[in-house]
N, C-alpha and C positions, 0 to 999 in steps of 0.2 A: 932477415926475418920478415915474413909477410905482414903487412899492416892490416889490422882489423877493419872491416867495412864499417861505415858510420851512417847514421841517419838522424833525423830530428826527433822522431817519435817511434817507439818500439813497444808493441803489445806482446807480452810474453805468456805462454802457457795456457791460452784460452782454447775453447772448442770453436774452431773457425768453421762457420757455416757460410760457404762462399757464394750462395745465391743461385747456383746452377741446379739445385735439387739433389745433389749427391750428399752422402752422409758427412756429417761434420768430422773434422780431424783436429786433434790437439796439435797446435803448432804456433809459431810466432809470425808476426806481421810487421814489416818495417815501412815507415812513411817518410818521405822527404819532399819538401816543397809542395805539399798537398796531394802527392801522388803515392800510391803503393809501389814500392820498389823491390820488395822481396817477400816471400813467404816460405815457411818450412822451419827447419832447425836453424835458428839464427843465434845460437849461443855465443858465437865469436863476434857478433856485432856489438858495436858501441852506439849509444844514443844519448842525445841531450836530455831526453825524458823517456823513462822506461815505466810502463804500467803493467803490473802483475795482474792478469785477469784469470788466474787459475780458478776453476769452478764456475766460470761464466762463459757465455757464448759471445763471439764477435761476428757480427753480420753486416752485410752492406746496408747503408741507410735506406729506409723505406721510401718508395715513390707513391705519393697519393695522386692517382691519375684523375680523380674527380673532386675538385674543390671549387669553392666560390670565394677564394681568398684574394680576388682581384684588388680590392681596396684594403683588406685586412693586413696585407704585408706592408702597407704604409702605416696603418693605424697602430699595429703592434708588431714591429719588426723582429721582436724576439720569437714570434710565432710559437708561443708557449704551448697552446693546445696541440700543436703539431709535433714539436721536438720532444715533448714529454712522453710521446708514444713511439718515438723512434723515426719519425718522418724527417727526411732531409731534402726532399724535392716535392714541390706541389705543381700540379697542372691547373691553370686558371682559365677562365673564359668558357666554361662549360654551359650546357643547356641553352645555347644560343645567345647568352648574355656575356659580353666582355665590356670592360670599362672604356674601351676605345674601339673604333673612332666615333665618338658621339659626345656632343656638348648638349646637355639637357636644359630645356627651357620650361616646358610645361610640366604637368603632373606625370609622374612615372607610373606606367601600368605594371601590374605584377607580370613577371617575377623580378623586375629590375630592383625593387626595394629589398629583395632578399640578398642582393649583392652589395649594394651601397646606397647612400643617400643621393639626392639629386645633385647636390653641390660637388659630389665626387666624380660625376660624369662630366669631365672637363677637358678631355683630350680629343682634339679634332683629327689627329693622326695617330695611328698605332705606334709609330716610331716615338712620338712624344711620351706615350705611356711607358714604353720600355726604357727610354732614356731617363725618365724620372725615377723608375725603379733602380736603374743602374747607378744613379747619383746618390740614392739613399738605400743601399742594399739591405735586405732582411737577413735573418739568420739562415734561412733555407734558400735553396735554389728554386727558381721560378721558370716554368715553361708555359707559354701563353697561346691559347687558341683565339681566333677572331670569331665573334658570335654573329650568326646570321640574323638574329633578332635585332642586335645592335646595328647592323648594317641597314636593316629596314627602318629603324628609328631615325637613323642619320639621313635617310634619303626620301622618306615618305611623309606625307601630311597626315595620313590615316593608316592604321595598321590592320583594319578589319576588311581588307581587300587584297587581291593579288597585286604585285608590283607591275607597273607599266614597263614597256620595252626600254624607255629611257631611264627609268629607275633601276632596272636590272643592270643596265650598262654602268650606271653610277656605282652600284654596289660592287660590280666586277672590278671597277677601278680602285675602289677603297680596299677590296680584298687583295688586289695585287700589291698595293702599297703596304698592307699589313704583312704580307709574306716577304717582301723585300726587306722590311724592317726587322723581321725575325720571328713572326708567328710560326708555330709548328704545324698549323692546320686550321680548320674551321669547325665550329660546332653548330648544332641547331637544336631548337626546343619546340618542335611542331605541336606538342601537346598544349602549349600555353597560348592564351588568346592573342598576344601580339604577333604570333607566327602561324596561327591555326589556318588563316586564310591563304597562306602561301602554298601554291600547288607544287607538285614534285618538280616540274620543269623549272620553276624559279630557283629552287635549291640547286638543281643540277647546273644551271647557268653560272652560279657563283662557284660551285665546287670544281667545275672544270678549270677555272683560273687557279684555284688553290692547288689543284693537282699538278699543274704545270710547274709549280715550285717545289714539288715533292711533298706536299702537305697531306695530312690525314683528315678523315671526316669522323667526328664524334657526335652522336645524336641521342638526345632524349626522345624516344620514339613518339610518334603521333598518338599512339594508344598503347597502354600497358594492361588493358582489361580484355573485354570480349573480342575486340578487333586487333589483338596483338599480332596475329599471323599476318594480316595485311600490312600492319605497320612495319614488321620485320622485313617483309618483301619489298616495301617501299624503300627502306634504308639500304637494303642490299642493291636494289636497282640504281639508286642515286650514286652509290660508290662505284658500282660496276660501270655505269655510263660515263662517269667522270674519270675513271681509271685511277682510283686511289684506295688505300686501306680504309676499312670501316671499323669503328669502335662503337658498340652499343652500350650506352651509359646505364649504370645501375639496373641491370637486368632483373626483372621481377614480374610477378603476376599479381594484379590487384583485384580485389573483390572476391567474395566467397564463391560466386558462380564459376570463377576461374581457378580455384584451388585445385592442385593436382595436375596442372598442365605443364609444369616445368620440364619433365622429360620430353614432351612434345616440342616445346620451343627450343630446347637445347639441341634436339635432333635436327631441327630446321637450320640452326646456326652452324652446327658441325658439318652438315651436308654441304652447306654453301661454302664453307671454308676449303672444300676440295677444288673450287673453281676461282675463288677470290680470297684476298686476305681479310679475315674477319676476327675481331677480338671483342671482348666485353668485360665489364667490371661489375662488382656487386658489393654491397655493404651488409654486414652480418646482423641485421635487425629485421623484424617483421612489421615495422612501422616506417612510413615515409614522413617527410617533412617538406612543407612548401608554404607559399602564401595561401590566404583563404581561397578555397576553390570548391565550388559546389559539386563538381564531378568527383573530386576526391572524397568529399564528405559522404556522398551517396554510396561510395564503395567501401566505407569504413564502418567497423563495429564500434569504434571509440575514437573520439577526437580530443586532443589535449592542446589548449591554446599556448603558443610560445610567445606571442606579443600581440598587442592591439593598440593602435594609436588612439582610438576613441576611449578605451577602458584599460589603461596600463595594468591595473591590479588584477586583470583577468589572466595574466601570464602565469602558467603553471596549473591552471584549473581546467576541469572538464568542461567542454562546450555545453553539454546537456545541463550541467549544474548552473552555468551562467545564463543559459537560455531560459531556464525555469525562473530564475530571479527576475529576468526582464519580461517575463510573461510572453515569450516568443517561441516559435518553433526553432529547431536547430538551424534550418536553412535561413530563416529570417534573422536569427541572431548572428549568423556568419556574415550576412550582408550588413547588419547594423554595426558590427564591431570593426568592419574594414576601414582602413587597411590594416592588415595583420597577418599572422602566420600561425601554423598549427602542425602538430604531429598527428598523423593519420594511421591508425592501426588497421591495416587493410590487406595483410599478407599472411601466408601460411608457413609455419616452421618447416614442414617437410619439403615444400617447394624451395625454400631458402637453402636447405641442406643439399638438395639435388644440384642447385646452381653453384654453391660453394665447392662441391665435390668435383665439379668438372675441371679437368686439368688446364683448360684455357681461361679459367676465371681469374681475372686480376682483382685486386682489392682497391676500392675507392670509397672515401668516406661520404661524399656529397654533403659534407658539413658546412653549415653557414654560421656566420658570427654576428649577425645583426639581431638575433632574438635575445630577449631578456632571459628566457629559459630554453636554451637550444636543445635540439635533439642530442642525446649522448654520443652519437657517432662522431661529433666534432672532436671529442676527447678520447674515445676509446675504441675506435674501429679496428686498428691494427693489433692492439694487444688483446682484444676480444677474440679475434681470429686465432691468435697464437695460443692464448690461455684456455679458452673454452673449447673451440672446435678442433684444434690440433692436439694439444696436450691432454686435456681432460676427457674429450669424447672420441679422440682418435679418428676423426673424419678423414684426415690425411696426415702424413708424417710432418713433423715440425719443419724439417728441411724443405719439404714441398710448400708449406705455407710461406716460408721465407722467399722461395723462388717466385711465388705469385705476387710478392710485394717488391721485388727487386729486378732480377734479370728479365723476367717476362715483360713487365711494363717498360723497362728501358728499351727492349727490342721493339715492342709495338709502337712506342712513341718516338723512336729514333733518337734516343738520348745516349749519345756516344760516350763510352768510357764510364758509364754509371751502372750500378746494379750488380756488380760482382766484386769479390775480393780476389784480385790477381795482379801481378806486376803490370803497370801501365794504366790501371784503373784509378780514377779519382778516389781519394780517401774519404768518402762519405761512409761513416761507420757507426754502428750501434753496439754498445756493450750491454748485455741483458742477462738475467738469470732465468733460464728456461723453466726452473721449478716454481718460480713465483710470478712471472710476467702475466699480466692480466688487466682487464679494464675495471675501473672503479666507478665510472660514471654510469648512472642509470636515469630513468625517466623522472624519478623523484628528486634526485640530486645529480643533475647532468653536468655540472662543472667540477669534475674531479680528475686529477692527474692519474695516470696509470701506475700500476705497481710493477716492480721488477726491471724497469729500465734504469740502468745506472748512469750511463753517459752516452752522449751523442756527439759526433764529429762531422763537420762539413769541411771538405778539403783539408782534413787533418787538424782543424781548429775546433776545440770544444765549444759547443753551443748550449749544452745541457749537462749538469753534473749534480748528483745527489739531490734531486728534486728541485733544482733551481736553474733558471736560464742564466748563462754566464754573461750575457750582454754583448758577446761577440757577434759580428754580422758579416760572415764570410760568404754569404750566398751569392751565386752567380745568376745572371739572367741568361737562360739557355736559349739563345736566339736560334731559330730553325736553321738558317743557312750555316751558322757557325757550327752547330752540332753535327750537321751533315758533312761538313768539310773535315771534321775530326774523326769520322768513322773509320778511316784507314789507319789511325794510330794503333800500334800493337797493344793488345790486351790479351795476356795469356789465358787460355782455356775459357774464352768468352763464349758461352752457349746458354740457351734458354729453352 
């Protein structure tokens, strides 16, 4: 008599949405040693733990391609704001700011403080940062970019000028060390003052080194307002000349004068993708969040303070209201309350819908954890896309929304064996109720877990169940060279 196949974990009877965009199918999924080993009718299989998920959906774990969790994964290794909405992998080091390689001594310019405190910038080598993460792993997987602004801070005495030839060489050397240590690419934040003086040639010089190691280039564009066309062209040219894939971070149009331009910018990006690899991500809100910034203030209809070192009780209040109390203009109050951060209502809902609806749009929260009253995207980005835009409004099918969060980012960011439910894939999984999944966090109450997410697994280990983090910390550090070496391991039906 043939012996029944065995596994450590078996999900039975759920709607399996495999991450490829195809329609969900009711079937079983078997997991052994953190890897999916079989899917389909597994009624003959025996398991040490069997979970009946009839009436719910089983999806690949979500990949948040744009976070600033560089230090947060140390401070809160449960990653509760992430796992409670189904995220199992975070990409850190975005917008030009990574925690390494940089040992901070003087005052941190924005946007460094949005990522971590000065004391947390303590790693002189990128390898030291990744090794520290590996020694104290979080609940989620971490893939890291090395930040161009961080490289500038590590090598330059002043950041309000272009780097010299010798400083560029030093940055190239640090970038090479980061890539050999396991960075998956580099990021830039040319919008922010510490990198604004960097010419395109400076960025290309570093990107060329990163490209040699197979890295990607993710950028917060130099301008997301009236000069966005030139900023997109600059990003495309940097990636093209360096010979590497481009990711445009949190694509948006800011300022009322630019409302309605999303079809134009999307057309520009899609046309470019015919000649080079280009991707982009988006978050499902019409408000941005950043450190205090006069340019953002001038583009916004409304500004909500998230934190202020000078006046902590201003957190959660309207800037205009606080400014009136202080007898100051809005601009003067922003300066007087610094350092601090704010939410800037500066985008148009129709533009957001156009961007979200594009098949190439990945989902990235851009959530920061340093604010007293954070932007709700930290807690609700992924479930908001699923609940509001996919299920309730039908902007795209539910399965397509899952693809944007799973196999598409896994392919763009070279994260091997992630993002799909198929034999050979890592068992990063989410059990959710498609009828009730949604975001609960809003601008008035931004710290609220999502609804409808029942359980989350990283490499087959539960990290979130029934509204509570389990305390397990099975997350892996997805070092770039390691993930690229794994790319040839068989994963059935892997497509994006």
